[in-house]
C-alpha positions as CSV (number, residue, x, y, z in Angstrom):
1,M,-40.9,-4.7,47.5
2,K,-39.9,-8.3,45.8
3,L,-41.4,-5.8,43.0
4,R,-39.5,-3.0,43.2
5,K,-35.6,-5.3,43.4
6,V,-36.8,-7.3,40.5
7,T,-37.2,-4.0,38.1
8,A,-33.9,-2.3,40.4
9,A,-32.5,-5.8,39.0
10,S,-33.2,-5.4,36.0
11,A,-32.4,-1.9,35.1
12,T,-29.0,-2.2,37.0
13,V,-28.8,-4.7,33.9
14,F,-30.6,-3.0,31.2
15,A,-27.6,0.0,32.0
16,L,-24.7,-2.9,31.5
17,A,-25.9,-4.1,28.8
18,L,-26.7,-0.5,27.2
19,T,-23.1,0.1,28.4
20,A,-21.5,-2.9,26.7
21,T,-23.0,-2.2,23.8
22,A,-22.0,1.5,23.7
23,C,-18.0,1.0,24.0
24,G,-18.7,-2.4,21.9
25,G,-19.9,0.3,18.2
26,D,-17.1,3.1,19.7
27,N,-14.7,0.3,18.6
28,S,-16.0,-2.2,16.1
29,T,-13.6,-0.9,13.6
30,G,-11.0,0.7,15.5
31,G,-11.2,3.6,15.2
32,D,-9.1,6.4,16.9
33,S,-9.2,3.2,20.2
34,G,-6.8,1.5,18.9
35,S,-5.5,-0.8,21.3
36,D,-8.1,-0.3,24.1
37,G,-9.8,-3.1,23.0
38,G,-11.9,-2.6,20.2
39,K,-12.7,-6.3,18.5
40,T,-12.2,-5.2,14.8
41,I,-9.5,-3.1,12.5
42,T,-10.9,-2.1,9.2
43,V,-7.8,-1.8,6.7
44,G,-7.4,-0.8,3.3
45,I,-5.2,-2.6,1.0
46,K,-4.4,-2.9,-3.0
47,F,-6.0,-6.2,-4.3
48,D,-4.0,-6.2,-7.1
49,Q,-0.9,-5.2,-6.9
50,P,1.4,-9.1,-6.9
51,G,4.4,-8.5,-3.6
52,L,2.5,-4.9,-2.8
53,G,-1.7,-6.2,-2.1
54,Q,-2.8,-9.1,-3.3
55,K,-5.7,-10.9,-2.6
56,T,-5.6,-14.6,-3.2
57,P,-7.0,-17.7,-2.3
58,Q,-4.9,-17.9,0.1
59,G,-5.6,-14.8,1.9
60,Y,-3.7,-11.0,1.5
61,A,-0.8,-11.5,1.0
62,G,2.5,-8.7,-0.2
63,F,4.7,-5.6,1.4
64,D,1.4,-3.0,2.2
65,V,-0.3,-6.4,3.9
66,D,2.7,-7.3,6.6
67,V,3.0,-3.6,7.3
68,A,-0.8,-3.3,8.1
69,T,-0.3,-6.3,9.9
70,Y,2.4,-5.3,12.6
71,V,0.7,-1.9,12.5
72,A,-2.5,-3.8,13.8
73,K,-0.7,-5.8,15.9
74,K,1.7,-3.0,17.5
75,L,-2.0,-1.7,17.9
76,G,-3.4,-4.0,20.4
77,Y,-4.8,-6.2,17.0
78,N,-4.2,-10.0,16.0
79,E,-4.3,-10.9,12.4
80,D,-7.6,-12.5,12.8
81,Q,-8.7,-9.0,13.6
82,I,-7.9,-7.8,11.0
83,E,-11.0,-6.8,8.1
84,W,-9.7,-6.1,5.4
85,K,-10.9,-3.7,2.5
86,E,-9.8,-2.9,-1.0
87,A,-9.2,0.3,-1.9
88,K,-8.5,1.3,-5.2
89,S,-6.8,4.3,-5.6
90,A,-9.3,6.5,-6.9
91,D,-11.8,6.2,-4.0
92,R,-8.7,6.1,-1.1
93,E,-9.8,9.9,0.5
94,T,-13.2,9.0,0.1
95,M,-12.8,6.1,2.5
96,L,-11.1,7.7,5.3
97,Q,-13.0,10.8,5.4
98,R,-16.4,8.4,5.2
99,G,-14.8,6.1,8.1
100,D,-15.3,3.3,5.9
101,V,-11.1,1.9,7.1
102,D,-9.0,3.1,9.9
103,F,-6.1,3.7,8.0
104,I,-4.6,2.3,4.7
105,A,-1.8,1.0,3.6
106,A,-2.1,1.1,-0.8
107,T,1.6,2.2,-2.4
108,Y,-0.5,5.4,-1.3
109,S,1.9,7.6,-2.0
110,I,2.8,10.9,-0.2
111,T,1.6,14.2,-2.3
112,P,0.8,18.0,-0.7
113,E,-2.8,17.6,-2.6
114,R,-3.5,14.9,-0.7
115,Q,-2.5,15.9,2.7
116,E,-5.0,18.8,2.3
117,K,-8.0,15.6,2.6
118,V,-6.1,13.1,4.6
119,D,-3.5,12.5,7.4
120,F,-0.4,10.5,6.6
121,A,1.8,8.3,8.8
122,G,5.7,7.5,7.7
123,P,6.5,7.5,4.9
124,Y,7.6,3.3,4.9
125,L,8.9,3.3,1.8
126,L,11.0,5.8,-0.9
127,A,9.7,4.2,-4.2
128,H,10.9,6.0,-7.3
129,Q,9.2,5.8,-11.1
130,D,11.6,3.4,-12.9
131,V,11.2,1.0,-16.3
132,L,10.8,-2.6,-16.2
133,V,12.9,-4.4,-19.0
134,R,14.0,-8.1,-20.5
135,A,16.9,-10.0,-18.5
136,D,18.6,-10.0,-21.8
137,D,18.0,-6.4,-22.9
138,N,20.5,-4.3,-22.4
139,K,19.4,-1.3,-24.5
140,I,17.9,0.0,-22.5
141,K,20.6,1.5,-20.6
142,S,19.1,5.1,-19.6
143,P,15.9,7.3,-20.1
144,K,17.0,8.6,-23.5
145,D,17.2,4.9,-25.3
146,L,13.5,4.3,-24.4
147,N,13.6,6.9,-27.3
148,N,12.1,4.4,-30.7
149,A,11.2,2.1,-28.5
150,K,7.3,0.0,-27.6
151,L,6.4,1.8,-24.3
152,C,4.1,-0.2,-22.5
153,S,0.8,3.3,-21.7
154,V,-1.8,1.3,-19.3
155,T,-5.8,3.0,-19.5
156,G,-5.4,5.8,-16.1
157,S,-1.8,6.0,-15.7
158,T,0.2,9.1,-16.8
159,S,3.5,6.8,-15.1
160,A,5.0,6.5,-19.9
161,Q,3.0,9.8,-20.8
162,N,6.0,11.4,-18.9
163,V,8.4,9.4,-20.1
164,K,6.9,10.2,-23.3
165,D,6.8,14.5,-22.1
166,K,10.1,14.7,-20.6
167,L,12.8,12.4,-20.9
168,A,11.9,10.2,-24.5
169,P,9.5,12.1,-27.1
170,K,10.5,9.3,-29.7
171,A,8.4,6.5,-27.2
172,Q,5.8,4.8,-28.8
173,L,3.1,4.1,-26.4
174,Q,1.1,0.6,-26.8
175,P,-1.1,1.1,-25.3
176,Y,-2.6,-1.9,-22.1
177,P,-5.8,-2.3,-19.6
178,T,-3.3,-3.6,-16.9
179,Y,-0.2,-3.7,-15.7
180,S,-0.4,-7.2,-16.1
181,A,-1.3,-7.2,-19.6
182,C,1.5,-5.9,-20.1
183,L,4.0,-8.7,-18.7
184,P,2.8,-11.0,-21.4
185,G,3.5,-8.1,-23.8
186,L,6.8,-7.3,-22.5
187,Q,8.7,-11.1,-22.0
188,N,7.1,-11.9,-26.2
189,G,8.1,-9.0,-27.5
190,A,5.1,-6.2,-27.5
191,V,6.3,-4.0,-25.5
192,D,10.2,-3.0,-25.3
193,A,9.1,-2.1,-21.5
194,L,7.0,-0.6,-18.9
195,T,6.9,2.4,-16.4
196,T,5.2,2.6,-12.9
197,D,6.3,2.3,-9.5
198,D,9.8,0.4,-8.8
199,S,8.4,-1.6,-5.9
200,I,5.4,-1.6,-8.0
201,L,7.2,-3.1,-11.2
202,A,9.9,-5.3,-9.0
203,G,6.2,-6.8,-7.1
204,Y,4.8,-8.2,-10.6
205,A,8.4,-9.4,-12.2
206,A,8.5,-11.3,-8.9
207,Q,5.4,-13.2,-9.6
208,S,6.5,-17.0,-9.9
209,Q,5.7,-17.4,-13.4
210,F,8.1,-14.6,-13.6
211,K,11.2,-15.3,-12.0
212,G,14.6,-14.6,-13.9
213,K,12.9,-13.1,-16.7
214,F,12.6,-8.9,-16.6
215,K,15.0,-6.7,-14.7
216,L,14.6,-3.3,-13.0
217,G,16.4,0.0,-15.1
218,G,17.9,1.7,-12.0
219,F,16.4,5.1,-13.4
220,K,14.8,6.7,-10.4
221,L,13.1,9.3,-12.4
222,T,10.9,10.2,-9.2
223,N,10.0,9.9,-5.9
224,E,7.4,8.5,-4.3
225,N,6.5,8.9,-0.4
226,Y,4.6,6.0,0.4
227,G,3.1,6.3,4.2
228,I,-0.3,5.2,5.3
229,G,-3.4,7.3,5.2
230,V,-6.0,8.0,8.0
231,K,-8.6,10.3,8.6
232,K,-7.5,14.3,8.5
233,G,-7.2,14.2,13.0
234,S,-6.2,10.9,13.6
235,D,-5.3,9.6,17.1
236,L,-3.7,7.2,15.1
237,K,-0.9,9.3,13.0
238,A,1.4,9.5,16.4
239,D,0.7,4.9,17.1
240,I,1.2,4.3,13.7
241,N,4.5,6.1,14.1
242,K,6.2,4.5,16.5
243,A,4.1,0.9,15.2
244,L,6.8,2.0,12.0
245,E,9.9,3.3,13.6
246,T,9.6,-0.6,16.0
247,M,9.3,-2.3,12.6
248,V,12.2,-1.3,11.3
249,A,14.5,-1.6,14.7
250,D,13.4,-4.8,14.8
251,G,14.6,-5.8,11.3
252,A,10.4,-7.4,10.5
253,W,10.7,-4.5,7.8
254,Q,13.7,-5.1,5.3
255,K,12.2,-9.0,5.8
256,A,9.7,-8.3,4.7
257,V,11.0,-5.6,1.2
258,D,13.6,-8.5,1.2
259,K,10.1,-11.3,1.3
260,N,7.9,-9.9,-0.7
261,L,10.1,-8.0,-3.5
262,G,14.3,-8.9,-3.2
263,P,12.9,-11.9,-5.8
264,A,13.5,-9.1,-8.4
265,N,16.1,-8.0,-7.1
266,Y,14.5,-5.2,-5.9
267,K,17.3,-2.1,-4.6
268,N,15.3,-1.0,-1.7
269,E,16.6,3.0,-1.2
270,P,16.6,2.5,3.5
271,A,13.8,2.9,5.2
272,P,13.0,6.2,5.0
273,K,12.7,8.3,9.0
274,I,9.7,9.3,9.8
275,G,7.9,12.5,8.5
276,D,11.5,12.8,5.7
277,I,9.8,13.3,2.2
278,K,11.5,13.4,-0.4
279,S,10.3,15.9,-3.0
């Protein structure tokens, strides 16, 4: 009799342990469960975009990081429960499809091609392709003024080539490996301008060593609707949309823009309405 009681108790404990393990396993990376007790949530961001998503010795910083942190909190996760992963542009769809991350906030423009592979919450920011020039340069006032100008061309980016093909055919493309490498060249006159999304340009220009040295052209060459990517069919999409609406309503969204991009005199568009994608 005593042996049977011990065995039954052991079986009960074992069953409870298995149940706890299963629950912990299901929610250890957040998944679609949101705030139902998961230990961590995994979020993809850029690690190398100042002002938006950057890994620093002090941690992670930028507008996308602030948005992701706010969203995660509304999903039930404290900041110390967020696991950050680098989401390089070419890897984002794959990371979501494989379940490597629960969501991605990484200057992730919503496009029809991407929507075939993943779902998007948002948009949460409307950016535009623009140019960055020296603060004292009054010659480049419109895209046509880029003719004969030295335009920084970053390997792997089509932005500068688009300007040359469609707006300023005489622009002289100057190849640089990264946007970070372009900035000293712009500062010392080796190039006259560089181009990509205005939010990205503002993030670079807002760095302490460059404050007051550059300005945005304000050309609004394209619309870039930044969304938060989730796995196709994920229940997180609706919860993230609610979190984004709350972030705008309580003023936290504008504070995040001002803190991270304001030092470059970034004139942001009003917060977009959920589902309102500008073509």
